[in-house]
Each structure stands twice: as structure tokens, then as C-alpha cells.
C-alpha positions in Angstrom: 0.0 0.0 -0.2 1.2 3.5 -1.1 1.0 6.5 1.4 1.2 9.9 0.3 2.6 13.2 2.2 1.1 15.5 -0.2 3.5 18.5 -0.8 3.6 22.5 0.0 0.9 22.4 2.2 0.2 19.0 2.2 -3.2 18.8 4.2 -5.2 22.2 4.2 -7.8 20.5 6.4 -5.0 19.8 8.9 -3.8 23.3 8.5 -7.2 24.8 9.0 -7.4 22.7 12.4 -4.1 24.1 13.5 -5.3 27.5 12.8 -8.4 27.2 14.8 -6.5 25.8 17.7 -4.0 28.7 17.2 -6.7 31.1 17.0 -7.9 30.4 20.5 -4.3 31.5 21.8 -4.2 34.6 19.3 -7.8 35.4 20.3 -6.9 35.2 24.0 -4.1 37.2 23.5 -6.0 40.2 21.5 -9.2 40.3 23.4 -10.3 43.5 25.0 -11.6 42.7 28.4 -13.4 45.1 31.0 -13.8 43.4 34.4 -16.1 44.3 37.0 -18.0 43.0 39.7 -20.5 40.2 38.9 -24.1 41.9 38.8 -26.7 40.5 41.5 -27.8 37.2 41.1 -24.9 36.0 38.8 -23.5 32.7 39.7 -20.0 32.4 41.3 -19.1 29.5 38.7 -19.7 31.6 35.6 -17.9 34.1 33.5 -20.2 36.2 31.2 -19.9 38.9 28.8 -20.5 40.4 25.4 -19.4 40.2 21.8 -19.4 43.5 19.7 -17.9 44.9 16.6 -15.8 47.8 16.3 -19.0 50.3 16.6 -20.0 48.4 19.8 -23.0 46.5 17.9 -23.7 43.2 19.4 -22.3 40.1 17.3 -24.9 37.3 17.6 -23.9 33.7 17.2 -20.4 34.3 17.8 -18.6 31.3 19.2 -17.0 31.8 22.8 -14.4 29.7 24.4 -13.2 29.4 28.0 -9.8 27.9 28.6 -8.3 27.5 32.2 -4.7 28.6 32.6 -2.5 25.6 32.0 -5.4 23.3 30.8 -4.6 20.8 28.0 -8.1 19.7 27.4 -11.1 20.8 25.4 -12.4 24.5 26.3 -15.7 25.1 27.4 -17.6 26.4 24.5 -20.6 28.7 24.3 -22.5 31.1 21.8 -23.8 34.5 21.8 -27.4 35.5 21.9 -29.5 38.0 19.7 -27.6 40.9 22.1 -24.1 39.6 21.8 -24.4 38.2 25.4 -22.9 35.1 26.8 -22.5 33.1 29.7 -20.0 30.3 30.6 -21.2 28.4 33.4 -20.1 25.4 35.6 -16.4 26.9 35.8 -13.9 25.9 38.6 -12.3 29.1 40.3 -9.1 30.1 38.6 -8.0 32.2 35.8 -9.1 31.6 32.2 -8.5 33.1 28.7 -11.8 34.1 26.8 -12.1 34.2 23.2 -14.7 34.6 20.5 -14.7 33.7 16.7 -17.4 34.5 13.9 -17.0 33.8 10.1 -15.6 36.9 8.4 -14.3 38.7 11.8 -11.1 38.6 13.7 -10.1 39.7 16.8 -9.5 43.6 17.3 -5.6 44.1 16.9 -3.2 45.3 19.5 0.1 46.9 19.3 3.2 44.4 18.9 5.1 43.9 22.1 2.1 45.4 24.1 1.6 43.6 27.5 -1.2 40.7 27.0 -4.4 41.4 29.1 -5.0 39.8 32.4 -6.8 36.6 32.3 -10.4 36.6 33.4 -11.4 35.3 36.8 -14.8 33.3 37.6 -17.6 36.0 38.3 -16.0 38.5 36.0 -17.7 40.2 33.1 -15.6 40.8 29.9 -16.4 42.4 26.5 -14.8 40.9 23.4 -14.3 43.1 20.1 -14.2 41.6 16.7 -14.0 43.4 13.3 -14.6 42.7 9.9 -11.7 41.1 8.2 -10.3 41.6 4.9 -11.2 39.7 1.6 -9.1 38.6 -1.2 -11.2 37.6 -4.5 -10.5 36.9 -8.3 -10.7 34.5 -10.8 -8.6 31.3 -12.1 -8.3 30.5 -15.7 -6.5 28.3 -17.9 -3.5 30.0 -20.2 -6.2 30.4 -23.0 -8.6 32.0 -20.5 -11.2 29.3 -19.9 -12.6 29.1 -16.3 -11.2 26.6 -13.7 -13.7 25.1 -11.6 -13.1 23.1 -8.3 -9.2 24.0 -8.0 -8.1 24.8 -4.6 -6.9 28.3 -3.9 -4.6 29.2 -0.6 -3.8 32.5 0.8 -0.9 32.9 3.1 0.1 35.9 5.1 4.1 36.7 4.8 4.2 39.9 6.7 1.8 41.2 9.2 0.2 44.9 9.2 3.3 46.3 11.0 5.5 44.8 8.0 7.4 42.4 10.0 7.9 39.0 8.2 6.5 36.2 9.8 8.5 33.3 11.0 6.0 30.8 12.2 2.1 30.9 12.7 1.3 32.5 9.6 -2.3 33.1 8.6 -3.4 30.4 6.0 -6.9 30.1 4.4 -8.2 28.0 1.4 -11.4 27.6 -0.5 -12.3 26.3 -4.2 -13.5 28.0 -7.2 -17.0 27.9 -8.3 -18.1 26.7 -12.0 -17.0 30.7 -13.2 -13.5 30.0 -11.8 -14.2 32.6 -9.1 -12.9 32.3 -5.5 -13.3 34.5 -2.4 -11.5 34.3 0.7 -12.7 36.5 3.8 -11.9 36.9 7.3 -8.2 37.8 7.0 -6.0 40.2 9.2 -4.4 43.2 7.9 -1.2 42.3 6.3 0.8 41.1 3.0 -0.2 37.9 1.4 0.5 35.6 -1.4 -1.9 33.5 -3.2 -1.7 30.4 -5.0 -3.9 27.8 -7.1 -3.5 24.1 -7.4 -1.0 21.9 -6.0 -1.4 19.1 -3.7 -3.4 19.4 -0.6 -6.7 17.5 0.7 -9.0 20.8 -0.1 -10.7 18.7 -2.9 -14.1 19.8 -4.1 -15.1 16.9 -6.1 -14.2 12.9 -6.1 -11.2 13.5 -8.2 -8.7 16.3 -7.6 -7.1 16.9 -10.9 -4.5 19.6 -9.8 -2.9 17.7 -6.9 0.3 16.8 -8.7 0.8 20.1 -10.3 3.4 22.7 -9.0 1.1 25.7 -7.6 0.6 28.6 -9.8 1.1 31.8 -7.7 -0.9 35.3 -8.7 -0.6 36.6 -11.3 0.8 33.5 -13.4 4.0 32.9 -11.5 6.5 30.4 -9.4 6.9 31.4 -5.8 9.9 33.7 -6.2 8.0 36.1 -8.7 4.8 36.1 -7.0 2.6 39.2 -6.5 2.5 40.4 -3.1 -1.2 41.4 -2.0 -1.7 44.1 0.5 -5.1 43.7 2.6 -6.6 45.7 5.0 -9.1 44.5 7.6 -12.8 45.6 6.5 -11.6 46.1 2.8 -12.0 44.0 -0.3 -8.7 43.4 -2.6 -10.1 42.3 -6.2 -9.2 40.9 -9.2 -6.3 39.0 -7.9 -6.6 36.7 -10.8 -4.4 33.5 -11.6 -3.8 32.4 -15.2 -2.9 28.5 -14.2 0.2 27.2 -15.7 -0.5 23.5 -15.0 3.1 22.5 -14.7 3.5 18.9 -13.6 5.6 18.6 -10.2 8.0 16.2 -9.0 7.7 13.3 -6.3 10.1 13.1 -3.1 9.6 9.7 -1.3 11.4 7.5 1.4 11.3 6.1 5.0 11.6 6.8 8.3 13.6 5.0 10.9 14.8 5.7 14.3 15.2 4.2 17.7 12.3 6.2 19.3 10.3 5.3 16.6 8.6 1.8 17.9 4.9 2.2 18.7 4.7 5.6 17.6 3.6 7.6 14.8 5.8 10.1 12.4 5.3 12.8 10.1 7.5 14.4 7.5 7.9 18.0 6.8 9.2 19.7 3.6 10.5 23.3 3.8 11.8 25.5 0.8 15.1 27.3 1.2 13.9 30.2 -0.6 10.6 30.5 1.0 11.3 29.2 4.5 7.9 30.1 5.7 6.4 27.6 3.3 5.8 24.1 4.7 4.3 20.8 3.4 3.4 18.5 6.4 1.7 15.4 6.8 1.3 12.4 9.1 1.4 8.7 8.6 1.4 5.5 10.9 2.1 2.5 8.8 5.1 1.2 6.7 7.4 4.1 7.9 6.8 5.5 4.2 6.4 8.9 3.1 5.7 10.8 -0.2 5.5 14.4 -1.5 3.9 15.3 -4.8 3.7 18.0 -6.8 7.1 19.7 -5.7 8.6 22.3 -7.9 12.3 22.2 -8.5 14.3 23.8 -5.9 16.2 23.3 -2.7 14.5 22.0 0.3 15.1 20.8 3.9 13.6 17.4 4.5 13.0 16.6 8.5 11.3 13.9 10.3 9.5 13.7 13.5 8.4 10.8 15.5 6.1 10.6 18.4 6.7 8.5 21.6 4.4 7.9 24.2 4.1 10.8 27.0 4.6 13.4 24.7 8.2 13.4 23.7 9.1 13.3 20.4 12.3 12.1 18.0 13.8 14.4 15.4 15.8 13.6 12.3 18.7 15.8 11.2 17.0 18.4 8.5 18.4 16.8 5.0 19.1 19.1 2.5 17.9 18.0 -0.8 17.7 19.7 -4.2 14.8 18.9 -6.7 15.8 19.7 -10.4 13.9 17.8 -13.4 13.3 14.3 -11.8 11.9 12.6 -8.8 13.9 11.8 -5.7 13.3 8.2 -4.2 14.6 6.0 -1.5 15.5 8.8 0.9 15.9 7.6 4.5 15.6 9.9 7.7 16.5 8.6 11.0 14.8 10.1 14.1 16.9 10.7 17.4 15.6 11.7 20.8 15.0 15.4 21.5 16.6 16.8 24.6 14.8 17.6 28.0 15.8 20.1 30.7 14.4 19.5 34.2 14.5 21.5 37.4 12.4 23.4 39.7 10.6 26.8 40.2 11.4 28.3 43.6 8.9 31.0 45.1 10.5 33.8 47.5 8.0 35.5 49.5 8.1 39.3 50.9 8.3 40.6 54.1 7.4 44.2 52.9 4.2 45.2 54.5 2.8 46.7 51.0 2.8 43.1 49.8 1.3 41.7 52.7 -2.5 41.5 51.1 -0.9 40.4 47.6 -2.0 36.6 46.9 0.1 33.6 46.4 1.4 32.6 42.8 -0.5 30.1 41.0 1.9 27.5 39.7 -0.5 25.9 37.3 -0.7 29.5 35.6 2.8 29.9 35.4 4.8 29.0 32.6 8.4 28.4 32.0 10.2 28.2 28.6 13.5 27.7 26.9 14.3 30.2 24.2 17.0 29.4 21.5 19.6 31.6 20.1 17.3 33.1 17.4 20.3 34.3 15.3 21.4 30.7 15.0 17.9 29.1 14.3 18.1 29.5 10.3 21.4 27.7 10.2 20.7 23.9 8.8 17.4 23.6 10.2 13.9 24.8 9.3 12.4 27.3 11.8 9.6 25.0 12.9 12.0 23.1 14.6 12.5 25.6 17.4 8.9 25.8 18.4 8.6 22.1 19.5 9.8 23.0 23.0 6.7 24.6 24.3 6.3 26.6 27.5 5.0 24.3 30.5 3.5 24.9 33.7 5.4 23.5 37.1 3.4 20.9 39.1 2.1 21.5 42.3 5.4 20.8 44.0 7.3 23.4 41.7 9.1 20.8 39.6 9.2 21.5 35.8 10.4 19.6 32.6 11.0 21.2 29.5 10.6 18.6 26.6 11.3 18.4 23.0 14.2 20.7 22.5 16.2 20.6 19.4 20.0 20.9 19.8 21.0 24.5 20.0 21.7 27.2 23.0 19.3 28.4 25.0 17.9 30.9 28.0 15.1 30.8 30.1 12.0 33.0 30.7 9.0 33.0 32.8 5.5 34.1 32.1 3.6 35.0 35.1 0.0 35.5 35.8 0.4 37.7 38.8 1.8 41.3 38.4 3.3 41.2 41.9 6.0 38.4 41.3 8.9 38.8 39.1 11.7 36.7 37.7 14.5 36.8 40.3 17.2 34.7 38.6 17.9 31.7 36.8 20.7 29.2 37.5 21.8 25.7 36.6 23.7 23.3 38.6 25.1 19.8 37.1 24.1 17.0 39.6 27.9 15.6 38.6 29.5 18.7 40.1 28.0 19.2 43.2 30.8 21.1 44.7 30.9 23.6 42.0 28.8 27.0 42.2 25.5 26.8 39.9 26.0 28.5 36.7 24.1 32.1 36.3 21.9 30.7 33.2 20.6 34.3 32.4 24.1 35.5 31.8 25.1 32.2 29.9 23.7 30.2 27.1 22.8 26.6 28.0 24.2 24.1 25.4 21.8 21.4 24.5 22.7 18.4 22.6 20.8 15.5 20.9 19.0 13.4 23.5 20.3 15.4 26.6 18.7 14.8 29.8 20.0 17.8 31.6 18.6 18.7 35.4 19.5 20.9 37.9 17.6 24.0 36.5 16.1 26.4 39.2 14.0 29.3 38.2 13.2 31.8 41.4 10.4 33.9 41.4 10.1 36.6 44.0 7.0 38.3 45.4 7.3 42.0 45.5 7.3 43.3 41.9 6.2 46.8 40.8 4.4 48.0 37.9 4.1 51.3 36.0 1.2 53.2 34.1 2.6 55.9 32.1 2.2 57.9 29.2 4.6 59.3 26.5 4.5 63.0 26.2 4.5 64.8 22.8 5.2 68.4 22.2 2.9 70.2 20.0 3.1 69.0 16.3 4.5 65.7 17.3 3.3 62.6 16.4 4.2 58.7 17.9 6.4 56.7 15.8 4.5 53.5 14.3 6.4 51.4 16.8 7.8 52.7 20.0 9.3 50.6 22.9 9.7 51.6 26.4 12.9 50.4 28.2 13.6 50.3 31.9 17.4 50.3 32.4 18.8 49.7 35.9 20.4 52.6 37.7 22.6 50.8 40.3 25.9 49.8 38.8 26.0 46.3 40.5 22.7 45.3 38.4 24.3 46.8 34.9 25.3 43.1 34.1 22.0 41.4 34.8 19.9 40.7 31.7 17.0 40.2 34.0 17.0 43.7 35.2 16.2 45.2 32.1 12.8 45.4 30.7 10.9 46.6 27.7 7.4 47.1 26.7 5.5 48.7 23.6 3.9 52.2 24.1 0.0 52.1 22.8 -1.2 54.1 19.8 -2.0 56.6 22.2 1.2 56.9 23.9 -0.1 54.8 27.1 2.5 52.4 28.7 1.7 49.6 31.1 4.5 47.2 32.3 4.2 44.6 35.3 6.5 41.9 37.1 9.3 44.5 37.3 12.0 44.0 40.0 11.8 46.9 42.7 14.6 49.2 42.2 15.8 52.4 40.6 15.6 52.6 36.7 16.2 54.9 33.9 13.1 55.2 31.7 14.0 55.5 27.9 11.6 55.5 24.8 12.6 54.8 21.3 11.9 52.7 18.1 12.9 49.3 18.7 14.4 48.7 15.1 13.9 45.6 13.1 16.6 43.4 14.5 14.0 41.5 17.0 10.2 41.0 17.0 10.1 41.8 20.5 12.6 44.2 22.3 12.3 42.4 25.4 13.9 39.2 24.2 16.9 40.8 22.8 17.7 42.5 25.9 17.6 39.1 27.7 19.7 37.6 25.5 22.8 36.5 27.5 25.6 37.8 24.9 23.7 40.9 24.1 25.9 43.1 26.4 26.5 45.6 24.0 23.0 46.2 23.3 22.3 46.7 27.1 25.5 49.0 27.4 24.1 51.0 24.6 20.6 51.3 26.1 22.2 52.5 29.5 24.2 55.2 27.9 21.1 56.4 26.0 19.0 56.0 29.1 21.7 57.7 31.6 21.7 60.8 29.0 17.9 61.0 28.7 18.0 61.5 32.6 14.5 60.2 33.2 14.9 58.4 36.6 12.2 56.3 38.6 12.4 54.2 42.0 9.8 51.6 41.9 8.9 50.4 45.4 7.9 46.6 46.2 4.3 45.8 45.1 3.4 49.3 44.3 2.5 50.9 41.0 4.1 54.0 39.9 3.1 56.6 37.3 5.7 57.9 34.9 5.9 60.5 32.1 8.5 59.8 29.0 9.5 62.8 27.4 12.5 61.4 25.3 12.1 59.3 22.0 
């Protein structure tokens, strides 16, 4: 029996499912929430609210999800009534992300690098805002001008609304053409897209897909490297994005997967273009260890296999560089090897400061620890998706934490905290084999990870007593804010100058407002300036162990700006920033 792993986006149905699941996370981060005390008669086991459009009008029949922090099971789901109202009942006490979706609508955007909204609590009432998405529509014809019916058309975002090139999680949607060759794809966010027709996918509109073995044709009648880039704005329609279908026969790549962690587990194989690293063909097979890609265009690719072992651990092969040129490639063998794990514990340090006495404990199940790879090494010899396999995880009730599925590379560690009165105080790494030696400061040193490593001795210390700021960027008459503006906190104390964990960054909103939480108490210089394009998130680069020059430059700029603030434990301070 022959098994096919279809090329480019091998399973649009699978991608759509993945995007639905991803959208839950995206919606949870982009919701606009207004918490208030529950109204009289509301039940303590419920979260209520309303879903509206950007004009405040109710949106009936929207689907609303509630997912408990740290939960891995399915979310609780309900829908809105004619007034846009919803009620999620039967919830246990704790924190929840609340999200909504409706065909043709998307979440209201928020600035990049802005602080995610606080999770909702049982008894809260929240307002979720959805806006009309953009539309791409056009016609697919043969080279002679005849309409092509039942051909799959797929759009993929390549840059977001801020012009940042996407490295993962790209928005993808697909539809089929009607009998006139017309397609219409709606509900897409502001951004830049490419559009393609044909090629292999499971987005089939009849009993036979006549186009699955073809090389995809990109608008207007191009290969990927010359494809037109379509700018889309939410609420607007991009028309006449027509495609003259080339109908070129694609190549086949096939082989087998082997490896010591393969027994009694499934696998999938991924094909990533070298020239278009964000394009990906990915499918899952369970039998015969065989894979096959169909409809592959000539070019250079990375071919990577994953295997799935019981308990959620994975195996990963080396990414094999292959060249497709005028012929099929058969008999390729990929061998998976165990991915690495890092285990340790989370330590909580309480505060004796009176101002912190009424602040609650930290919920460990809502706290996430993650390992971040050295980003500027990520593109070397491996496709980008590999670095997203090691997901953030919460510690257990005793504070034990295990980070799984880490690819070989160098890492530093981060914590996402649900409570603003706690902060990341330190990260250390002690090898059990060297008990007499001093633990390594893992915030200042990259942690090297090799194939199959099972490292232990990680200690992440979270301290109570964090401060927060609510501020404003002040403008002179006639001034306007830059499209992107980052606000940095730089430690004044010289003994903290080399500590990456004492540098903070966040984004100013469109109105110049600043909100930053989970800050270690102390004295800081405040500096506002555009973050540049060197990192999607300025705070991540600030925390990279070897970015000493970046921190030194910011320290010089901040000291010269002379905007100083002292942050007290468990207190919120107001600041006005005049420099940028």
C-alpha cells in the first residue's frame, strides 16, 4: 500500500484545524477585556460578557471559548444570543483566557510587544471586540482564458500589518473556485499575502482532484519567487487577484523513516523550501514508515522527520538538504533521534514588605517556564518550525518543571507570570555531577543542548514584591508617535548593570500609554525609542545572554536622557516619558 504526504501545504484541512486551535491562543491574547464585579444574581461559577464589533454593536451567534490557565483539554464553549451576550457556566475558580470567533470577523488588533491582557476570573464580565476581516477575491483561468472550477486556492500571510516578516504561525486560508473559476477568501487580518492555485492538498471539491500533482501557480501566473504580494486591510476587499493557471507537472519525493524512538509511535515528515522558509508541507502517517511528497517544484529544500513517543516526547531527524531539479527523488531515509529535555524546579520567594502582605500567592499552574533558542542561529541547517517544538510548560504543584522536545542548540530561560506582583529574580543551572561547584547563572550564559540530552539542575526563582508602572509618552505640539515605540527600563545601580533580568521593555500603545508589570523593585532610567527590526520583541533581545553591547548602549542612552524612577515593592508608579 502506498502512502502519500502531499506537498507544499500537504493537508489544508489539517492546517485549518491547527489554525483554529492557534486562533484560540491568538484571540486570548488580543481580546479587549473589561472586568467588573458580577451583577446581582450572577453565579460564582460563571464568566459572562458580550461580543461586539468595533462600533459597539452586538454580534449574535459568535462562538466563545473559555480555557483554564495551564489546561490541556478541550475548552468550554458557548455562543452569543441576539444581543451578543454569553454565559460560560460550570467553571471552577481560577484564571481563564476568553476568546471569540465569528465567520468573516477577526479579533481587534493590539500593538506588537504590548502587554497581554490579564486573564479573566470566575465572576468577571468581559467584552470581546471583533472586527470585519479583509477579503481577497479573483478568478482562476487556464492559459487560454477558460475558467477552472473546483481548483483549490490558498492565501498565506507573509508580513503582518506592521511589516514584520512572519517566521511561524502564518495565517493560511483556502477555498475552491466555483463554476466560473471565481474564488473569495474572507475574514483575514491586515497584512501582506501571496495567493496560489492548485498543487497538492486535501482541499478537494469533487471525487477527483485533478490538480494535486501540479506545481502551484501563484498570482498572477508565477512561481513562488516571482509571486505578486497582495496588501490587504481589515474591512476592505482586494479584488481582481486573478491567476492564469500554468498546469506544470510537479516532482515526487519519497522515502522511509527509521529511528530508535520510532517503535509504537507515529511520525510525520516536513518539507521546507530554502528560498521560502515559511512555506511548509507537512503530513502524518502511521504505517509502513513510508512518506511521499507530490507536486514539488524544482528547488532546494530541507526534509525533516519527527516521531512521536508515548508521553508526548518526540524524536527528530537531522534536516536533510535536498535538491529537486527535473526528476523525482526516491529512496530517501530519515533517522529520528531523541530530542532533549531539561528538568528542574521553580522556587518561590515571599516578601516581608508590608505593602505586599495583602497580595495573593502565585498560582503555579498558571505560570509558564520556557526555553528560548539563540534566534540568530535558528536558520542555520534547520527549518524554523524545529524551534517551536519545545513549548512553555507550567510546573507541577511541588514546583517541578520539565521542558521537553528541545532541538540541539543554545538556550536561555524565561517565565510568564499571571500575577503582576511577582517577578523573575534569577535562573541558575547546577549539574548533579558537579555538586561542589557553584551553580551557573543561566541568565548570563547560554545553556548548550545536544541531541538526546536529559539535563537537570535548573532552578527558576520567582520573587514576590514586583512593581508596575502606568505611564504616558508625552508629545510636544505637532509631534506624532512613531509607528512602533518601545519603552525601556534600565537599572541605575551599577551592580545590576550586567544582569539581563533587570532590563525591561514594552510597547507604547497608539495613544502613548505605557503599562508594564512584574518588574523587580529598584531604581531605573526610563527610555523610549523605536525598537528597530532586529527583533520582533525588544525585551527578548535585552535578555539574550551575549547581548551585552545592546544593554550597554541602552544604558548610555538612558543615562543621558535623565528620566529616573524608583519602583517600590508591590506598588504601581506613574511615569511620563518625554524622550524618543
